[in-house]
N, C-alpha and C positions, 0 to 999 in steps of 0.2 A: 720786567719780563711778565708776559701773560702766562697764566697757568690754568689748568683745569683739574678737577678732582680725579680724572681718569688717566691723564698723561702729563704729569708735572715734571719739570727738570729737577734731577737730583743734584744737590749741592756736592761739590767735590773739588779736587785739586790734582795736579800732576803727581803720578806715582801711586795713587790709590787704586786698589783692585777690589772688585766686588764679585762674589760668586754665589749664586742662589743655590742653596743646598736642598731646600725643601719648599714646595708650594702645595699646600693641602687645603682642599675645600672643607669648610667647617660645616658639619651637618646641622640643618635647621637654621642656617645663617647665610647671608649673602656675601660674607667676607671669606677670605682665605688666610691661613696661617703661612707666613713667609719667614723662612730662616735663611740668613745670608752670612757668608764669611767675608769679612772686610779686613784688608791689610793696609796699614799706613806705612810709608817708608820711614827710615830713621829720621827723627826730628820733625816729622810731618805734622802740620797744624791745619785743622779744618777751617774753612772760611765761616763767618757768621752764617748760621742757618737756623731752621726750625723743623719741627716734626709735626705733621698734621694729626697724628694719633700717638698715644702712649705706646711705649715698647720697652723691651729689656735688652741690655747689652751684657754679654758675658765675656770677660777678658780671658782669652786662651793663652796668649803669650805676650809678655812685655808689661809696660807700666804706662797708664794713661792718666791724664789730668783733665778734669771736666768741670764746667760751671754753667749755670743757667741764669739768665737775667743779671741781677746785680749781686748774686751770692758769691762767696769766696770759693776759689777752686778747691776741689778735692782730688786725692790721688787714689787710683784703683790699680790693683796688681793682678797677675794671673790667678784665676780661680775666684775672683770677685765679680759681683754684678752691680749694675747701676740701672736706673730707670730713665728712659727718655721721656721728657715731659711734653705733652701736646701743646702746641701754640705758644710756647714760652721761648724767647730767643736762646739758642744754644750758643752762648758767647765764647766758650772755650772748649775745645776737645783736641788734645794733642798727644803725640807719642813723645814721652819724656826721654827716651833713649836716642842719643845722636848717632849710634852705631848699628842698632838692630831694629828690625821692623816690629810693629805692634799688630797683633792679630786678635780679632774679636768676632763674636757672633752677634747678630742683631736678630731680634724675634719680634714680629708684629702681626696683628690681625688687621688685614687691609681689605678694602674693596678691590676686586680684580683690576689690575692695571694702575693702581694708585701708588705713587712713590712714597717712601717712608721718610725721606730727607728732602727738604726743599730750601731754595734760596729764600731769604727774608722777604 
């Protein structure tokens, strides 16, 4: 899939919802701070993807499991954070609960129009 820095395809799957909560220009910088709320359905698993920039994920509700590259998966619960790593394959991100959704916030500083999650 062809992609550009300003309009890249966001990786996702059926049942995922994304809602931008804040988009704020950073003074003295060409980037903007983007805060989005993302919800995964019960048992939802993200496809292999990557992030073009580093970011922070804050787990609001539920339990997630995450791994980058060849590292072992780690579990994150509501109230915990993890860092998205730039340009390292995000090999696992899933909702551990088969009955309830996973809700989390993503926080990135991005060039306007740039996606924070991309297909590999």
